[in-house]
PyMOL Python script that loads the backbone (N, CA, C, O; Angstrom):
from pymol import cmd

cmd.read_pdbstr("""\
ATOM      1  N   UNK A   1     165.445 147.909 126.836  1.00  0.00           N
ATOM      2  CA  UNK A   1     164.151 148.215 126.177  1.00  0.00           C
ATOM      3  C   UNK A   1     163.355 147.058 125.545  1.00  0.00           C
ATOM      4  O   UNK A   1     162.124 147.052 125.507  1.00  0.00           O
ATOM      5  N   UNK A   2     164.222 145.974 124.997  1.00  0.00           N
ATOM      6  CA  UNK A   2     163.737 144.748 124.700  1.00  0.00           C
ATOM      7  C   UNK A   2     163.393 143.789 125.646  1.00  0.00           C
ATOM      8  O   UNK A   2     162.611 142.881 125.364  1.00  0.00           O
ATOM      9  N   UNK A   3     163.940 143.915 126.820  1.00  0.00           N
ATOM     10  CA  UNK A   3     163.696 143.025 127.839  1.00  0.00           C
ATOM     11  C   UNK A   3     162.117 143.466 128.416  1.00  0.00           C
ATOM     12  O   UNK A   3     161.234 142.671 128.735  1.00  0.00           O
ATOM     13  N   UNK A   4     162.055 144.673 128.444  1.00  0.00           N
ATOM     14  CA  UNK A   4     160.641 145.473 128.871  1.00  0.00           C
ATOM     15  C   UNK A   4     159.494 144.899 128.265  1.00  0.00           C
ATOM     16  O   UNK A   4     158.493 144.408 128.787  1.00  0.00           O
ATOM     17  N   UNK A   5     159.859 145.069 126.870  1.00  0.00           N
ATOM     18  CA  UNK A   5     158.741 144.500 125.693  1.00  0.00           C
ATOM     19  C   UNK A   5     158.538 143.052 125.977  1.00  0.00           C
ATOM     20  O   UNK A   5     157.404 142.578 126.041  1.00  0.00           O
ATOM     21  N   UNK A   6     159.581 142.364 126.143  1.00  0.00           N
ATOM     22  CA  UNK A   6     159.203 140.733 126.318  1.00  0.00           C
ATOM     23  C   UNK A   6     158.581 140.542 127.539  1.00  0.00           C
ATOM     24  O   UNK A   6     157.763 139.627 127.628  1.00  0.00           O
ATOM     25  N   UNK A   7     158.811 141.213 128.458  1.00  0.00           N
ATOM     26  CA  UNK A   7     157.928 140.766 129.850  1.00  0.00           C
ATOM     27  C   UNK A   7     156.359 141.331 129.440  1.00  0.00           C
ATOM     28  O   UNK A   7     155.331 140.741 129.771  1.00  0.00           O
ATOM     29  N   UNK A   8     156.399 142.489 128.719  1.00  0.00           N
ATOM     30  CA  UNK A   8     154.707 142.775 128.415  1.00  0.00           C
ATOM     31  C   UNK A   8     154.110 141.831 127.646  1.00  0.00           C
ATOM     32  O   UNK A   8     152.989 141.426 127.952  1.00  0.00           O
ATOM     33  N   UNK A   9     154.877 141.279 126.376  1.00  0.00           N
ATOM     34  CA  UNK A   9     154.430 140.427 125.551  1.00  0.00           C
ATOM     35  C   UNK A   9     154.076 139.175 126.018  1.00  0.00           C
ATOM     36  O   UNK A   9     153.042 138.674 125.575  1.00  0.00           O
ATOM     37  N   UNK A  10     154.874 138.455 126.992  1.00  0.00           N
ATOM     38  CA  UNK A  10     154.899 137.135 127.690  1.00  0.00           C
ATOM     39  C   UNK A  10     153.846 137.263 128.752  1.00  0.00           C
ATOM     40  O   UNK A  10     152.914 136.462 128.679  1.00  0.00           O
ATOM     41  N   UNK A  11     153.842 138.168 129.759  1.00  0.00           N
ATOM     42  CA  UNK A  11     153.054 137.922 130.851  1.00  0.00           C
ATOM     43  C   UNK A  11     152.036 138.716 130.792  1.00  0.00           C
ATOM     44  O   UNK A  11     150.917 138.205 130.821  1.00  0.00           O
ATOM     45  N   UNK A  12     152.199 140.407 130.678  1.00  0.00           N
ATOM     46  CA  UNK A  12     150.995 140.956 130.797  1.00  0.00           C
ATOM     47  C   UNK A  12     149.903 141.183 129.640  1.00  0.00           C
ATOM     48  O   UNK A  12     148.767 141.629 129.800  1.00  0.00           O
ATOM     49  N   UNK A  13     150.461 140.804 128.525  1.00  0.00           N
ATOM     50  CA  UNK A  13     149.497 140.612 127.452  1.00  0.00           C
ATOM     51  C   UNK A  13     148.630 139.233 127.620  1.00  0.00           C
ATOM     52  O   UNK A  13     147.437 139.167 127.325  1.00  0.00           O
ATOM     53  N   UNK A  14     149.355 138.202 128.107  1.00  0.00           N
ATOM     54  CA  UNK A  14     148.776 136.847 128.105  1.00  0.00           C
ATOM     55  C   UNK A  14     147.495 137.084 129.190  1.00  0.00           C
ATOM     56  O   UNK A  14     146.327 136.783 128.942  1.00  0.00           O
ATOM     57  N   UNK A  15     147.994 137.707 130.483  1.00  0.00           N
ATOM     58  CA  UNK A  15     146.865 138.006 131.408  1.00  0.00           C
ATOM     59  C   UNK A  15     145.860 138.759 131.085  1.00  0.00           C
ATOM     60  O   UNK A  15     144.803 138.542 131.678  1.00  0.00           O
ATOM     61  N   UNK A  16     145.903 139.692 130.207  1.00  0.00           N
ATOM     62  CA  UNK A  16     144.852 140.726 129.666  1.00  0.00           C
ATOM     63  C   UNK A  16     144.031 139.784 128.683  1.00  0.00           C
ATOM     64  O   UNK A  16     142.810 139.931 128.739  1.00  0.00           O
ATOM     65  N   UNK A  17     144.491 138.897 127.845  1.00  0.00           N
ATOM     66  CA  UNK A  17     143.958 138.366 126.791  1.00  0.00           C
ATOM     67  C   UNK A  17     143.236 137.024 127.281  1.00  0.00           C
ATOM     68  O   UNK A  17     142.074 136.870 126.905  1.00  0.00           O
ATOM     69  N   UNK A  18     143.761 136.138 128.005  1.00  0.00           N
ATOM     70  CA  UNK A  18     143.411 134.809 128.569  1.00  0.00           C
ATOM     71  C   UNK A  18     142.426 135.136 129.590  1.00  0.00           C
ATOM     72  O   UNK A  18     141.281 134.692 129.501  1.00  0.00           O
ATOM     73  N   UNK A  19     142.866 136.033 130.749  1.00  0.00           N
ATOM     74  CA  UNK A  19     142.221 136.035 131.801  1.00  0.00           C
ATOM     75  C   UNK A  19     141.292 137.395 132.107  1.00  0.00           C
ATOM     76  O   UNK A  19     140.699 137.624 133.161  1.00  0.00           O
ATOM     77  N   UNK A  20     141.319 138.225 130.924  1.00  0.00           N
ATOM     78  CA  UNK A  20     140.546 139.568 131.069  1.00  0.00           C
ATOM     79  C   UNK A  20     140.958 140.233 132.272  1.00  0.00           C
ATOM     80  O   UNK A  20     140.026 140.603 132.985  1.00  0.00           O
ATOM     81  N   UNK A  21     142.138 140.481 132.684  1.00  0.00           N
ATOM     82  CA  UNK A  21     142.762 141.145 133.788  1.00  0.00           C
ATOM     83  C   UNK A  21     142.201 142.490 133.773  1.00  0.00           C
ATOM     84  O   UNK A  21     141.668 142.913 134.799  1.00  0.00           O
ATOM     85  N   UNK A  22     142.268 143.312 132.574  1.00  0.00           N
ATOM     86  CA  UNK A  22     142.036 144.675 132.763  1.00  0.00           C
ATOM     87  C   UNK A  22     140.350 144.919 133.018  1.00  0.00           C
ATOM     88  O   UNK A  22     139.870 146.004 133.346  1.00  0.00           O
ATOM     89  N   UNK A  23     139.517 143.576 132.775  1.00  0.00           N
ATOM     90  CA  UNK A  23     138.044 143.998 133.155  1.00  0.00           C
ATOM     91  C   UNK A  23     137.892 143.648 134.818  1.00  0.00           C
ATOM     92  O   UNK A  23     136.788 143.815 135.336  1.00  0.00           O
ATOM     93  N   UNK A  24     138.695 143.304 135.392  1.00  0.00           N
ATOM     94  CA  UNK A  24     138.353 142.953 136.916  1.00  0.00           C
ATOM     95  C   UNK A  24     137.922 144.321 137.565  1.00  0.00           C
ATOM     96  O   UNK A  24     138.452 145.418 137.389  1.00  0.00           O
ATOM     97  N   UNK A  25     137.023 144.060 138.222  1.00  0.00           N
ATOM     98  CA  UNK A  25     136.465 145.103 139.133  1.00  0.00           C
ATOM     99  C   UNK A  25     136.863 144.981 140.567  1.00  0.00           C
ATOM    100  O   UNK A  25     136.152 145.637 141.329  1.00  0.00           O
ATOM    101  N   UNK A  26     137.765 144.345 141.080  1.00  0.00           N
ATOM    102  CA  UNK A  26     138.188 144.343 142.346  1.00  0.00           C
ATOM    103  C   UNK A  26     139.141 145.724 142.598  1.00  0.00           C
ATOM    104  O   UNK A  26     140.108 146.017 141.896  1.00  0.00           O
ATOM    105  N   UNK A  27     138.709 146.411 143.618  1.00  0.00           N
ATOM    106  CA  UNK A  27     139.595 147.596 143.750  1.00  0.00           C
ATOM    107  C   UNK A  27     139.797 148.078 145.084  1.00  0.00           C
ATOM    108  O   UNK A  27     140.410 149.118 145.327  1.00  0.00           O
ATOM    109  N   UNK A  28     139.276 147.316 145.968  1.00  0.00           N
ATOM    110  CA  UNK A  28     139.441 147.443 147.421  1.00  0.00           C
ATOM    111  C   UNK A  28     140.290 146.776 148.276  1.00  0.00           C
ATOM    112  O   UNK A  28     140.261 145.546 148.228  1.00  0.00           O
ATOM    113  N   UNK A  29     141.213 147.440 149.227  1.00  0.00           N
ATOM    114  CA  UNK A  29     141.681 146.643 150.054  1.00  0.00           C
ATOM    115  C   UNK A  29     142.771 145.484 149.427  1.00  0.00           C
ATOM    116  O   UNK A  29     143.242 145.751 148.321  1.00  0.00           O
ATOM    117  N   UNK A  30     143.109 144.463 149.952  1.00  0.00           N
ATOM    118  CA  UNK A  30     144.095 143.851 149.343  1.00  0.00           C
ATOM    119  C   UNK A  30     143.419 142.726 148.279  1.00  0.00           C
ATOM    120  O   UNK A  30     144.046 141.712 147.972  1.00  0.00           O
ATOM    121  N   UNK A  31     142.173 142.993 147.790  1.00  0.00           N
ATOM    122  CA  UNK A  31     141.653 141.902 146.596  1.00  0.00           C
ATOM    123  C   UNK A  31     142.415 142.157 145.532  1.00  0.00           C
ATOM    124  O   UNK A  31     142.883 141.129 145.043  1.00  0.00           O
ATOM    125  N   UNK A  32     142.749 143.265 144.927  1.00  0.00           N
ATOM    126  CA  UNK A  32     143.639 143.208 143.477  1.00  0.00           C
ATOM    127  C   UNK A  32     144.708 142.495 143.609  1.00  0.00           C
ATOM    128  O   UNK A  32     144.867 141.609 142.770  1.00  0.00           O
ATOM    129  N   UNK A  33     145.744 142.661 144.680  1.00  0.00           N
ATOM    130  CA  UNK A  33     147.130 141.955 144.751  1.00  0.00           C
ATOM    131  C   UNK A  33     146.819 140.534 144.898  1.00  0.00           C
ATOM    132  O   UNK A  33     147.637 139.719 144.471  1.00  0.00           O
ATOM    133  N   UNK A  34     145.704 140.125 145.468  1.00  0.00           N
ATOM    134  CA  UNK A  34     145.566 138.841 145.899  1.00  0.00           C
ATOM    135  C   UNK A  34     144.984 137.976 144.625  1.00  0.00           C
ATOM    136  O   UNK A  34     145.346 136.839 144.324  1.00  0.00           O
ATOM    137  N   UNK A  35     144.206 138.606 144.091  1.00  0.00           N
ATOM    138  CA  UNK A  35     143.669 138.029 142.876  1.00  0.00           C
ATOM    139  C   UNK A  35     144.673 137.923 141.905  1.00  0.00           C
ATOM    140  O   UNK A  35     144.675 136.941 141.163  1.00  0.00           O
ATOM    141  N   UNK A  36     145.714 138.985 141.784  1.00  0.00           N
ATOM    142  CA  UNK A  36     146.807 138.685 140.730  1.00  0.00           C
ATOM    143  C   UNK A  36     147.637 137.714 140.915  1.00  0.00           C
ATOM    144  O   UNK A  36     148.140 137.136 139.952  1.00  0.00           O
ATOM    145  N   UNK A  37     147.935 137.355 142.284  1.00  0.00           N
ATOM    146  CA  UNK A  37     148.585 136.212 142.357  1.00  0.00           C
ATOM    147  C   UNK A  37     148.063 135.077 142.113  1.00  0.00           C
ATOM    148  O   UNK A  37     148.737 134.227 141.530  1.00  0.00           O
ATOM    149  N   UNK A  38     146.708 134.809 142.518  1.00  0.00           N
ATOM    150  CA  UNK A  38     145.905 133.761 141.969  1.00  0.00           C
ATOM    151  C   UNK A  38     145.754 133.525 140.400  1.00  0.00           C
ATOM    152  O   UNK A  38     145.719 132.402 139.896  1.00  0.00           O
ATOM    153  N   UNK A  39     145.662 134.812 139.636  1.00  0.00           N
ATOM    154  CA  UNK A  39     145.618 134.582 138.122  1.00  0.00           C
ATOM    155  C   UNK A  39     147.163 134.142 137.588  1.00  0.00           C
ATOM    156  O   UNK A  39     147.412 133.382 136.652  1.00  0.00           O
ATOM    157  N   UNK A  40     147.900 134.679 138.257  1.00  0.00           N
ATOM    158  CA  UNK A  40     149.587 134.229 137.730  1.00  0.00           C
ATOM    159  C   UNK A  40     149.648 132.724 137.975  1.00  0.00           C
ATOM    160  O   UNK A  40     150.090 131.857 137.221  1.00  0.00           O
ATOM    161  N   UNK A  41     149.034 132.580 139.369  1.00  0.00           N
ATOM    162  CA  UNK A  41     149.474 130.873 139.657  1.00  0.00           C
ATOM    163  C   UNK A  41     148.468 129.861 138.870  1.00  0.00           C
ATOM    164  O   UNK A  41     148.806 128.684 138.741  1.00  0.00           O
ATOM    165  N   UNK A  42     147.184 130.344 138.325  1.00  0.00           N
ATOM    166  CA  UNK A  42     146.682 129.775 137.374  1.00  0.00           C
ATOM    167  C   UNK A  42     147.123 129.292 135.953  1.00  0.00           C
ATOM    168  O   UNK A  42     147.104 128.187 135.411  1.00  0.00           O
ATOM    169  N   UNK A  43     147.652 130.928 135.427  1.00  0.00           N
ATOM    170  CA  UNK A  43     148.425 130.733 134.072  1.00  0.00           C
ATOM    171  C   UNK A  43     149.644 129.908 134.160  1.00  0.00           C
ATOM    172  O   UNK A  43     149.927 129.219 133.179  1.00  0.00           O
ATOM    173  N   UNK A  44     150.514 129.879 135.347  1.00  0.00           N
ATOM    174  CA  UNK A  44     151.428 129.222 135.396  1.00  0.00           C
ATOM    175  C   UNK A  44     151.277 127.412 135.479  1.00  0.00           C
ATOM    176  O   UNK A  44     151.994 126.492 135.087  1.00  0.00           O
ATOM    177  N   UNK A  45     150.010 127.483 136.171  1.00  0.00           N
ATOM    178  CA  UNK A  45     149.745 125.770 136.157  1.00  0.00           C
ATOM    179  C   UNK A  45     149.175 125.562 134.812  1.00  0.00           C
ATOM    180  O   UNK A  45     149.264 124.382 134.475  1.00  0.00           O
ATOM    181  N   UNK A  46     148.564 126.400 133.850  1.00  0.00           N
ATOM    182  CA  UNK A  46     148.109 126.010 132.777  1.00  0.00           C
ATOM    183  C   UNK A  46     149.133 125.876 131.516  1.00  0.00           C
ATOM    184  O   UNK A  46     148.906 125.152 130.547  1.00  0.00           O
ATOM    185  N   UNK A  47     150.089 126.540 131.648  1.00  0.00           N
ATOM    186  CA  UNK A  47     151.614 126.704 130.999  1.00  0.00           C
ATOM    187  C   UNK A  47     152.272 125.394 131.136  1.00  0.00           C
ATOM    188  O   UNK A  47     152.898 124.926 130.185  1.00  0.00           O
ATOM    189  N   UNK A  48     152.164 124.727 132.342  1.00  0.00           N
ATOM    190  CA  UNK A  48     152.990 123.509 132.910  1.00  0.00           C
ATOM    191  C   UNK A  48     152.518 122.203 132.081  1.00  0.00           C
ATOM    192  O   UNK A  48     153.268 121.280 131.767  1.00  0.00           O
ATOM    193  N   UNK A  49     151.044 122.299 131.763  1.00  0.00           N
ATOM    194  CA  UNK A  49     150.423 121.107 131.478  1.00  0.00           C
ATOM    195  C   UNK A  49     150.914 120.867 130.029  1.00  0.00           C
ATOM    196  O   UNK A  49     150.878 121.800 129.227  1.00  0.00           O
ATOM    197  N   UNK A  50     151.459 119.416 129.598  1.00  0.00           N
ATOM    198  CA  UNK A  50     152.079 119.212 128.490  1.00  0.00           C
ATOM    199  C   UNK A  50     151.252 119.452 127.348  1.00  0.00           C
ATOM    200  O   UNK A  50     151.881 119.767 126.338  1.00  0.00           O
ATOM    201  N   UNK A  51     149.890 119.381 127.231  1.00  0.00           N
ATOM    202  CA  UNK A  51     148.940 119.536 126.145  1.00  0.00           C
ATOM    203  C   UNK A  51     149.259 120.769 125.369  1.00  0.00           C
ATOM    204  O   UNK A  51     148.920 121.847 125.857  1.00  0.00           O
ATOM    205  N   UNK A  52     149.979 120.731 124.017  1.00  0.00           N
ATOM    206  CA  UNK A  52     150.401 121.825 123.385  1.00  0.00           C
ATOM    207  C   UNK A  52     149.581 122.290 122.492  1.00  0.00           C
ATOM    208  O   UNK A  52     149.794 123.340 121.886  1.00  0.00           O
ATOM    209  N   UNK A  53     148.358 121.408 122.289  1.00  0.00           N
ATOM    210  CA  UNK A  53     147.536 121.792 121.049  1.00  0.00           C
ATOM    211  C   UNK A  53     146.245 122.649 121.685  1.00  0.00           C
ATOM    212  O   UNK A  53     145.495 123.330 120.986  1.00  0.00           O
ATOM    213  N   UNK A  54     146.150 122.530 122.800  1.00  0.00           N
ATOM    214  CA  UNK A  54     145.122 123.340 123.644  1.00  0.00           C
ATOM    215  C   UNK A  54     145.472 124.765 123.889  1.00  0.00           C
ATOM    216  O   UNK A  54     146.584 125.031 124.344  1.00  0.00           O
ATOM    217  N   UNK A  55     144.688 125.616 123.649  1.00  0.00           N
ATOM    218  CA  UNK A  55     144.991 127.250 124.152  1.00  0.00           C
ATOM    219  C   UNK A  55     145.102 127.275 125.546  1.00  0.00           C
ATOM    220  O   UNK A  55     144.752 126.280 126.181  1.00  0.00           O
ATOM    221  N   UNK A  56     145.583 128.364 126.174  1.00  0.00           N
ATOM    222  CA  UNK A  56     145.886 128.461 127.725  1.00  0.00           C
ATOM    223  C   UNK A  56     144.326 128.636 128.092  1.00  0.00           C
ATOM    224  O   UNK A  56     143.933 127.978 129.055  1.00  0.00           O
ATOM    225  N   UNK A  57     143.405 129.448 127.429  1.00  0.00           N
ATOM    226  CA  UNK A  57     141.877 129.819 127.586  1.00  0.00           C
ATOM    227  C   UNK A  57     141.156 128.464 127.698  1.00  0.00           C
ATOM    228  O   UNK A  57     140.291 128.276 128.554  1.00  0.00           O
ATOM    229  N   UNK A  58     141.514 127.572 126.857  1.00  0.00           N
ATOM    230  CA  UNK A  58     140.682 126.304 126.700  1.00  0.00           C
ATOM    231  C   UNK A  58     141.140 125.387 127.767  1.00  0.00           C
ATOM    232  O   UNK A  58     140.282 124.595 128.156  1.00  0.00           O
ATOM    233  N   UNK A  59     142.513 125.308 128.425  1.00  0.00           N
ATOM    234  CA  UNK A  59     143.071 124.595 129.171  1.00  0.00           C
ATOM    235  C   UNK A  59     142.125 125.071 130.530  1.00  0.00           C
ATOM    236  O   UNK A  59     141.575 124.187 131.187  1.00  0.00           O
ATOM    237  N   UNK A  60     142.003 126.183 130.825  1.00  0.00           N
ATOM    238  CA  UNK A  60     141.559 126.689 132.058  1.00  0.00           C
ATOM    239  C   UNK A  60     139.999 126.625 131.969  1.00  0.00           C
ATOM    240  O   UNK A  60     139.331 126.515 132.997  1.00  0.00           O
ATOM    241  N   UNK A  61     139.404 126.697 130.684  1.00  0.00           N
ATOM    242  CA  UNK A  61     137.978 126.660 130.724  1.00  0.00           C
ATOM    243  C   UNK A  61     137.658 124.973 131.124  1.00  0.00           C
ATOM    244  O   UNK A  61     136.695 124.687 131.835  1.00  0.00           O
ATOM    245  N   UNK A  62     138.612 123.895 130.560  1.00  0.00           N
ATOM    246  CA  UNK A  62     138.387 122.685 130.590  1.00  0.00           C
ATOM    247  C   UNK A  62     138.386 122.233 132.020  1.00  0.00           C
ATOM    248  O   UNK A  62     137.579 121.423 132.477  1.00  0.00           O
ATOM    249  N   UNK A  63     139.445 122.873 132.762  1.00  0.00           N
ATOM    250  CA  UNK A  63     139.845 122.535 133.929  1.00  0.00           C
ATOM    251  C   UNK A  63     138.701 122.857 135.030  1.00  0.00           C
ATOM    252  O   UNK A  63     138.455 122.119 135.984  1.00  0.00           O
ATOM    253  N   UNK A  64     137.959 124.233 134.711  1.00  0.00           N
ATOM    254  CA  UNK A  64     136.813 124.406 135.349  1.00  0.00           C
ATOM    255  C   UNK A  64     135.467 123.425 135.205  1.00  0.00           C
ATOM    256  O   UNK A  64     134.501 123.529 135.962  1.00  0.00           O
ATOM    257  N   UNK A  65     135.547 122.532 134.202  1.00  0.00           N
ATOM    258  CA  UNK A  65     134.364 121.894 133.876  1.00  0.00           C
ATOM    259  C   UNK A  65     134.497 120.508 134.190  1.00  0.00           C
ATOM    260  O   UNK A  65     133.536 119.820 134.531  1.00  0.00           O
ATOM    261  N   UNK A  66     135.976 119.968 134.055  1.00  0.00           N
ATOM    262  CA  UNK A  66     136.228 118.786 134.416  1.00  0.00           C
ATOM    263  C   UNK A  66     137.342 118.681 135.219  1.00  0.00           C
ATOM    264  O   UNK A  66     138.460 119.130 134.971  1.00  0.00           O
ATOM    265  N   UNK A  67     136.820 117.775 136.652  1.00  0.00           N
ATOM    266  CA  UNK A  67     137.555 117.592 137.781  1.00  0.00           C
ATOM    267  C   UNK A  67     138.864 116.932 137.472  1.00  0.00           C
ATOM    268  O   UNK A  67     139.974 117.344 137.809  1.00  0.00           O
ATOM    269  N   UNK A  68     138.547 115.706 136.691  1.00  0.00           N
ATOM    270  CA  UNK A  68     139.890 114.929 136.440  1.00  0.00           C
ATOM    271  C   UNK A  68     140.885 115.845 135.757  1.00  0.00           C
ATOM    272  O   UNK A  68     142.058 115.872 136.130  1.00  0.00           O
ATOM    273  N   UNK A  69     140.417 116.633 134.715  1.00  0.00           N
ATOM    274  CA  UNK A  69     141.397 117.462 134.072  1.00  0.00           C
ATOM    275  C   UNK A  69     142.074 118.239 134.941  1.00  0.00           C
ATOM    276  O   UNK A  69     143.303 118.162 134.959  1.00  0.00           O
ATOM    277  N   UNK A  70     141.517 118.956 135.648  1.00  0.00           N
ATOM    278  CA  UNK A  70     141.936 119.870 136.705  1.00  0.00           C
ATOM    279  C   UNK A  70     143.040 119.389 137.592  1.00  0.00           C
ATOM    280  O   UNK A  70     144.043 120.018 137.929  1.00  0.00           O
ATOM    281  N   UNK A  71     142.627 117.938 137.975  1.00  0.00           N
ATOM    282  CA  UNK A  71     143.778 117.203 138.782  1.00  0.00           C
ATOM    283  C   UNK A  71     144.991 116.648 138.094  1.00  0.00           C
ATOM    284  O   UNK A  71     146.119 116.424 138.531  1.00  0.00           O
ATOM    285  N   UNK A  72     144.348 116.445 136.635  1.00  0.00           N
ATOM    286  CA  UNK A  72     145.953 116.214 135.803  1.00  0.00           C
ATOM    287  C   UNK A  72     146.702 117.324 135.526  1.00  0.00           C
ATOM    288  O   UNK A  72     147.904 117.227 135.277  1.00  0.00           O
ATOM    289  N   UNK A  73     145.926 118.722 135.547  1.00  0.00           N
ATOM    290  CA  UNK A  73     146.966 119.904 135.594  1.00  0.00           C
ATOM    291  C   UNK A  73     147.606 120.090 136.612  1.00  0.00           C
ATOM    292  O   UNK A  73     148.757 120.514 136.504  1.00  0.00           O
ATOM    293  N   UNK A  74     147.041 119.825 137.901  1.00  0.00           N
ATOM    294  CA  UNK A  74     147.867 120.100 138.924  1.00  0.00           C
ATOM    295  C   UNK A  74     148.944 119.099 139.265  1.00  0.00           C
ATOM    296  O   UNK A  74     149.930 119.437 139.921  1.00  0.00           O
ATOM    297  N   UNK A  75     148.752 117.806 138.803  1.00  0.00           N
ATOM    298  CA  UNK A  75     149.809 116.842 139.222  1.00  0.00           C
ATOM    299  C   UNK A  75     150.914 116.930 138.145  1.00  0.00           C
ATOM    300  O   UNK A  75     151.900 116.198 138.236  1.00  0.00           O
ATOM    301  N   UNK A  76     150.752 117.949 136.964  1.00  0.00           N
ATOM    302  CA  UNK A  76     151.812 118.164 136.185  1.00  0.00           C
ATOM    303  C   UNK A  76     152.598 119.562 136.377  1.00  0.00           C
ATOM    304  O   UNK A  76     153.430 120.072 135.627  1.00  0.00           O
ATOM    305  N   UNK A  77     152.133 119.984 137.488  1.00  0.00           N
ATOM    306  CA  UNK A  77     152.764 121.491 137.940  1.00  0.00           C
ATOM    307  C   UNK A  77     154.357 120.855 138.151  1.00  0.00           C
ATOM    308  O   UNK A  77     154.647 119.679 138.369  1.00  0.00           O
ATOM    309  N   UNK A  78     155.281 122.021 138.012  1.00  0.00           N
ATOM    310  CA  UNK A  78     156.766 121.822 138.122  1.00  0.00           C
ATOM    311  C   UNK A  78     157.082 121.904 139.620  1.00  0.00           C
ATOM    312  O   UNK A  78     158.241 121.774 140.015  1.00  0.00           O
TER     313      UNK A  78
END
""", "prot")
cmd.dss("prot")
cmd.show_as("cartoon", "prot")
cmd.util.cbc("prot")
cmd.orient("prot")
């Protein structure tokens, strides 16, 4: 039971809060599954970045605004 809540708190809660996954409107064909994979990829890239002072949402916003920060994030992938 504890393992289930650990997954819920670490992954699903983060996807919902940081990326607003519950508010997505894609419901047709393979779009929901494809976008879920892309969201998880973006979350893993943001987590791999060594900057611990910036929130995950802040990192994603900064990567969207600043191409050099995006490249820096991509270079820090594991």
